[in-house]
C-alpha positions as CSV (number, residue, x, y, z in Angstrom):
1,M,-3.0,32.1,1.8
2,G,-2.2,35.3,0.1
3,K,-1.5,36.0,-3.1
4,D,-0.1,33.2,-5.3
5,V,3.5,33.0,-6.3
6,I,4.7,31.4,-9.6
7,V,7.4,29.2,-9.5
8,N,9.1,28.9,-12.7
9,T,10.6,25.2,-12.4
10,T,12.7,25.4,-15.5
11,D,16.3,24.9,-14.0
12,D,15.3,22.4,-11.6
13,L,13.4,20.1,-14.0
14,T,16.1,19.1,-15.7
15,R,17.2,17.9,-12.6
16,N,14.8,15.8,-12.1
17,T,13.8,11.8,-12.3
18,P,10.8,10.2,-13.0
19,V,9.1,8.0,-10.0
20,I,6.8,5.1,-10.6
21,L,3.8,5.6,-7.3
22,K,1.4,3.2,-6.1
23,V,-0.5,4.6,-3.2
24,N,-2.4,1.8,-1.2
25,G,-1.2,-1.0,-3.8
26,K,-2.9,1.8,-6.7
27,N,-1.0,2.9,-9.6
28,I,-0.4,6.1,-10.1
29,A,-0.7,7.3,-13.6
30,T,1.6,10.5,-13.7
31,K,4.9,9.6,-12.0
32,A,6.2,10.9,-9.3
33,I,9.6,13.5,-9.1
34,D,13.2,13.7,-7.6
35,L,13.3,16.9,-7.5
36,N,16.7,17.9,-6.5
37,T,16.2,14.8,-4.7
38,K,13.2,15.6,-2.9
39,L,10.5,13.5,-3.6
40,L,7.2,15.3,-4.9
41,V,4.1,13.4,-5.7
42,P,1.0,14.1,-8.2
43,L,-1.2,16.2,-5.1
44,K,-4.9,14.9,-7.3
45,E,-4.3,11.3,-8.2
46,V,-2.6,11.0,-5.0
47,F,-5.5,12.0,-2.9
48,E,-8.8,11.2,-5.3
49,G,-6.9,7.6,-4.7
50,I,-7.8,7.2,-1.3
51,G,-10.9,9.5,-1.2
52,A,-10.2,12.8,-0.6
53,I,-11.8,15.9,-2.6
54,V,-9.2,17.3,-4.5
55,K,-10.1,21.0,-5.9
56,I,-7.8,23.0,-7.7
57,N,-8.4,26.6,-9.2
58,E,-8.8,27.9,-12.4
59,T,-4.9,28.6,-13.2
60,N,-3.4,26.0,-11.5
61,T,-2.2,28.1,-8.7
62,S,-3.8,26.6,-5.6
63,A,-5.7,23.8,-4.8
64,I,-7.8,22.8,-1.4
65,V,-7.9,18.9,-0.5
66,S,-11.0,17.5,2.1
67,S,-11.5,14.8,4.0
68,N,-13.3,12.6,6.5
69,D,-10.2,13.2,8.5
70,F,-8.4,16.3,7.2
71,T,-8.3,19.2,5.2
72,F,-5.7,21.7,3.8
73,E,-4.8,24.0,1.1
74,V,-1.8,24.2,-0.8
75,A,-0.5,26.9,-3.2
76,V,2.2,26.6,-5.8
77,G,5.8,28.5,-4.3
78,K,4.6,27.3,-0.6
79,K,6.3,25.7,1.4
80,Q,3.7,25.6,4.6
81,V,0.5,23.3,4.8
82,T,-1.9,23.9,7.9
83,L,-3.6,21.1,8.6
84,G,-7.3,20.7,10.0
85,G,-9.0,18.2,11.2
86,Q,-8.4,15.7,14.3
87,D,-4.6,16.4,14.0
88,S,-4.8,20.1,13.4
89,K,-1.0,21.6,12.9
90,T,1.0,23.1,10.6
91,I,3.9,21.8,9.3
92,T,7.1,23.0,6.6
93,L,7.4,20.9,3.2
94,D,11.4,20.5,2.1
95,H,10.4,22.3,-1.3
96,E,7.7,24.4,-2.3
97,V,4.7,23.5,-4.2
98,V,5.5,23.2,-8.0
99,A,3.3,23.2,-10.9
100,E,4.3,21.4,-14.2
101,N,2.1,20.0,-16.8
102,N,-1.1,21.0,-15.4
103,E,-0.3,19.0,-12.1
104,I,0.3,20.5,-8.6
105,F,2.8,18.4,-7.1
106,V,3.7,18.7,-3.3
107,S,6.2,16.6,-1.2
108,V,6.0,13.3,-0.5
109,R,6.1,14.5,3.9
110,L,2.7,15.9,3.4
111,A,1.4,12.4,2.0
112,L,2.8,10.4,4.6
113,T,1.4,13.0,7.1
114,T,-1.8,13.1,6.3
115,L,-2.6,9.5,5.3
116,K,-0.5,8.0,8.3
117,A,1.1,6.3,5.7
118,K,5.0,5.1,5.6
119,L,7.3,5.0,2.3
120,G,8.4,1.3,0.9
121,R,9.8,0.6,-2.4
122,D,10.8,-2.2,-5.2
123,A,14.6,-0.9,-5.7
124,E,14.9,-3.3,-9.0
125,A,11.8,-2.0,-10.3
126,G,11.8,1.2,-10.0
127,I,9.0,1.6,-7.5
128,V,8.3,3.9,-5.1
129,T,5.2,2.8,-2.0
130,I,3.4,4.7,-0.1
131,E,1.1,2.3,1.8
132,T,-1.5,3.2,5.4
133,L,-0.5,2.4,8.3
134,P,-2.9,-0.3,9.0
135,E,-4.7,0.5,12.8
136,N,-4.6,-3.6,13.8
137,E,-1.5,-3.9,14.1
138,L,1.6,-3.3,17.0
139,T,1.1,0.3,18.0
140,V,4.9,2.2,17.6
141,T,5.8,5.4,19.9
142,S,8.5,7.4,21.5
143,P,7.9,9.8,23.9
144,A,10.8,12.1,23.0
145,F,8.7,12.5,19.6
146,E,5.0,12.8,17.6
147,A,4.7,10.4,14.3
148,W,5.1,12.3,11.2
149,G,7.1,15.4,13.5
150,N,10.7,15.8,13.6
151,I,13.1,13.9,15.4
152,P,15.2,15.9,18.5
153,H,19.0,16.7,17.4
154,K,19.3,14.7,21.0
155,F,19.4,11.3,18.8
156,V,21.3,12.5,15.4
157,Q,24.9,12.5,14.7
158,T,27.5,14.3,16.8
159,S,28.4,16.3,12.9
160,V,25.0,17.4,12.4
161,G,24.1,19.5,15.9
162,G,23.1,15.6,18.0
163,E,24.5,13.6,21.4
164,N,24.4,10.2,19.1
165,I,21.6,8.8,21.6
166,S,19.9,6.2,20.9
167,M,16.0,6.9,21.1
168,P,13.4,5.4,23.7
169,I,10.7,3.2,21.2
170,K,7.3,1.9,22.4
171,W,5.2,-0.5,21.6
172,T,1.8,-1.9,22.3
173,G,-0.8,-5.2,20.9
174,A,1.8,-7.4,20.2
175,P,-0.3,-10.8,20.4
176,T,-0.1,-13.2,23.3
177,N,1.9,-15.7,21.7
178,T,4.8,-13.7,20.8
179,K,8.2,-15.4,21.6
180,S,10.4,-12.6,20.6
181,F,10.6,-8.5,19.2
182,A,12.8,-6.5,17.0
183,V,13.5,-3.4,16.3
184,V,14.9,-1.8,12.8
185,I,15.6,2.1,12.5
186,Y,16.4,3.1,8.4
187,D,16.1,5.9,5.8
188,A,13.5,5.1,3.6
189,H,14.8,8.3,1.7
190,V,14.5,7.7,-2.3
191,R,18.1,8.7,-1.7
192,S,19.0,6.4,1.1
193,E,18.9,2.8,-0.2
194,Y,17.4,1.8,3.4
195,W,21.0,2.6,5.2
196,V,19.8,1.2,8.9
197,H,20.8,3.2,11.2
198,W,19.9,0.1,14.4
199,A,18.9,-3.0,14.3
200,V,17.8,-4.8,17.6
201,I,16.9,-8.8,17.4
202,N,16.5,-11.3,19.9
203,I,14.4,-8.5,22.4
204,D,12.4,-10.6,25.2
205,A,8.5,-10.8,24.7
206,A,7.8,-9.2,28.1
207,T,9.5,-6.1,26.9
208,S,7.2,-3.2,25.7
209,E,10.6,-0.7,25.4
210,L,13.6,0.4,24.3
211,A,14.6,3.4,27.0
212,E,16.9,6.4,25.4
213,N,20.3,5.3,25.1
214,A,19.4,1.8,25.9
215,A,22.5,1.0,22.8
216,N,24.5,2.0,25.7
217,S,23.5,-0.9,28.0
218,L,22.5,-4.1,24.9
219,S,24.7,-6.3,23.8
220,D,26.7,-6.6,20.9
221,H,24.8,-9.9,19.8
222,Q,21.6,-8.2,20.0
223,Q,22.9,-5.2,18.1
224,I,23.1,-6.5,15.0
225,K,23.9,-2.6,13.7
226,P,25.4,-0.3,16.3
227,Y,22.8,2.8,17.0
228,Y,24.4,5.6,14.2
229,G,22.1,9.0,14.7
230,M,20.8,9.8,11.9
231,Q,22.8,12.3,9.2
232,P,21.7,13.0,6.1
233,A,23.1,14.4,3.1
234,E,23.2,18.6,3.2
235,F,20.2,19.7,1.0
236,T,18.3,16.3,-0.2
237,G,15.9,17.4,3.2
238,D,13.7,15.1,4.7
239,H,13.9,12.0,5.1
240,A,11.5,10.0,6.5
241,Y,13.3,7.4,9.1
242,Q,11.0,4.6,9.9
243,I,11.2,2.9,12.9
244,A,9.8,-1.1,12.5
245,V,9.0,-3.2,15.2
246,Y,8.3,-7.0,14.4
247,A,6.5,-9.1,16.7
248,L,8.4,-12.7,16.4
249,D,6.9,-16.6,16.5
250,I,10.6,-17.1,17.2
251,E,12.8,-16.5,20.9
252,K,16.5,-16.8,18.8
253,T,16.8,-15.0,15.2
254,D,19.9,-16.0,14.1
255,I,21.4,-12.5,11.8
256,P,24.7,-12.2,10.5
257,N,26.4,-9.3,12.5
258,Q,26.2,-6.2,10.8
259,V,23.6,-5.9,8.5
260,V,23.9,-2.2,5.9
261,F,20.4,-2.1,4.6
262,F,16.6,-3.0,5.4
263,E,16.8,-5.8,2.6
264,D,19.1,-7.7,4.4
265,I,17.4,-7.7,7.4
266,A,13.4,-7.6,6.6
267,P,13.0,-10.8,4.8
268,I,14.6,-12.6,7.6
269,L,12.2,-11.2,10.4
270,E,8.7,-11.1,7.8
271,E,9.6,-15.1,8.0
272,H,8.6,-15.2,11.5
273,T,6.8,-11.9,11.8
274,I,3.2,-12.3,13.6
275,A,2.7,-8.8,13.6
276,S,3.9,-5.5,12.8
277,G,4.0,-1.7,13.1
278,T,6.5,1.3,12.4
279,L,6.8,4.9,13.4
280,V,7.5,7.5,10.8
281,S,9.5,10.7,11.7
282,F,11.4,13.7,10.0
283,F,15.2,14.6,10.3
284,Q,16.7,16.8,7.9
285,S,20.2,18.7,8.3
């Protein structure tokens, strides 16, 4: 990986906010850090907690992580990580790897990508969760971008170089007793408060996709939050946009128009959910 680079994080750490973290329901003893609006998680505890082997060098400046599904190496001061295994690729993180208090911290994007996970939160308790997506639920995909990849500019706001066209979404694996579907896209960044970018309800049970630019033809009664392309604040790093699809046991869902935050709609949908799935991908200004 080349010569190790040590980053002096003294100035950055004055703008830290400790974040309580749970991974697959387990409390992580070392708090994550919200460093200049970018969420970094403790490498060793997070990955050993899911059964990976983490080997950190003697100077605490690099580490090798390996499991049955992936391998990668990180070095303090670096932002690129090459993943080995079934999904071999190189990803660029929104913040360089940081060493602090004998811990190595890495961007939450690395954890979400390797664990095939989504972000969650308990706002009142100040807890951020990382949950591996179950394999026996709905499978949500897009023909326009990969899971845990980057969302193309076409689907983001014009102010950040996009066309503000609603993205294509597909889903499979719905139970036979599904009566309708709902789709919600929301921003899971720690500073966004789970702001909803699109919410569509009362999708016919025979439907298995929303085509590109479907927002242009759907009724206002279905779009309880009209499509609003991604527009993250500059310098806030990667925003994890989560596309949630719900298979429901009712044909018609009554929800007040103009939901704003994910908490406005999720409890209502979950009351009637018989299966769900999430596609996670990223965008930054």
